[in-house]
N, C-alpha and C positions, 0 to 999 in steps of 0.2 A: 510538461515542464516537469521538473525534478524537486527534491526538495530532501530538507532534515531538519526535522521540529527540535526544540529543546528540551532536554531530558531529563531538568530539573521542575520546570515553571510552568504550572498551569494553565497559569496567566498569557505566559509568552506563547505557548501551544494554542492558545484558542485565539488570541492577535496576529498567530503566523495563518490560521486558518481563516481566519475573516479578512486578511491580506488577498492570500490567493482566491478567495469568494470575489473581492472586487476585483482585482484583476482577470477575473474568467468574468464578470459582467460585461466588463468593460470587449476583452477580445470576441464574446460569443456576442452582443450588442449591434458590435462591429462590423463581423462575418460571420459566416458558418462554419467554419475549422470545426474537423473534431480534437478534441481536447484528451489529452493521457497527461494524468499526475501520478507523479510516483515518485514514491521518499519513504524513511524512516520518519513514521510522524509520532515515534516514541507513546501510541496511542491506542488502546485497544477498539476493536469493536464495537463495544458496545458506548464509549465515551463523547461525551458532549463532544468534542473535537472533529471525531470523525462522521456524529450524527450530522452537523454544521457540511460538509463537504458531502454527504451524501444527501443533501437537498439538491446539491445540482448535479452530482457523478454518483455514478453508478461501484461500488467495488467488487471489482472482478473477481473475488475468491467468491461472493455471491450470487453474482451476476452468470458466471458461465455456464454453458448450455452442454459442456461434458462432464463427466467427473471430474473432479479437481484428483492431483496427480501428488503424491511425495506425501510430509509432513502438514499438519494444519498449523503450524505457530511457523515465528521467524527469526526471533532469539534465542541465541543459543548459550551467549558469554562466554565462548568457546570450551564450555566445559559437555565433552559428551556424555558424562552420568547425572545432568540433570533432568527430570522429566518438566519440561519446559511447555506453557499453554499460552505465552505470550506469542500473539497476533501484532505485530507493530509495525509491520513494513505492506506497503498499501501500493497498487497500481489502482485507481481509478480513472475511468473512462465514463465518456458518453455514448462512444461506442459497443456494437453486441462484442460478447468475450466469447468464443468460443472454447477452450480450456486456459486452465492455470495449471502451474506447477511450483510447488517449492520443495527441491530434490535437498534431503541431507547428506549428503556425499562427503567424505573424508579421502582427504590425500594423507599416507602413510599413519592411517589411525588416530588425524588431529583434523579438526577444523580448517577450512582458511581463513572462515571471517568471525566475527561474533555474531553476526549474523547469517541467515539462511538467504539465495537469489529467490526472489519470486518471477516467475516467468509466464508469460500470455501469450496466448494467440489470437490476436484480435481482428475482428474481418470490418477492413474498410469497404464503405460503400460506393 
C-alpha cells in the first residue's frame, strides 16, 4: 500500500490512518498476505497517527536488525542549509526488516525532491 496523508489537517490524518487500519483488518482477516505500507504520513514518529499504525505494523526505522544508513529525517524542503529533524515518510510492515537507508544525496548541489527516499531491505519468509 502507498499513501500520502494530508499536510494540514490533523483530523484528516487520523481518519486516513483509521481507513488504512480498516482495509488492513479486512485484508489480514481474509488472507495471510505480508503487508507493506509506505508513504508520506505528514506525521512524526511520536504522533497519534503513527502510533495507531504501529498497533498493527512495525516502523522499519525502529525494527531494522542492522544499523540504519544515512540520515534520521526525511523532510528537507529543498533546503540543504536547514537542520531538519522531521521524519514524516515511513515504510511500515509486518515482515522482518534487515536494514533501512535514508540517503541525503544531492545532484549538482541540489536535492532532487523535498523529501529523502526511504529504502528498506525486507526479509520475505
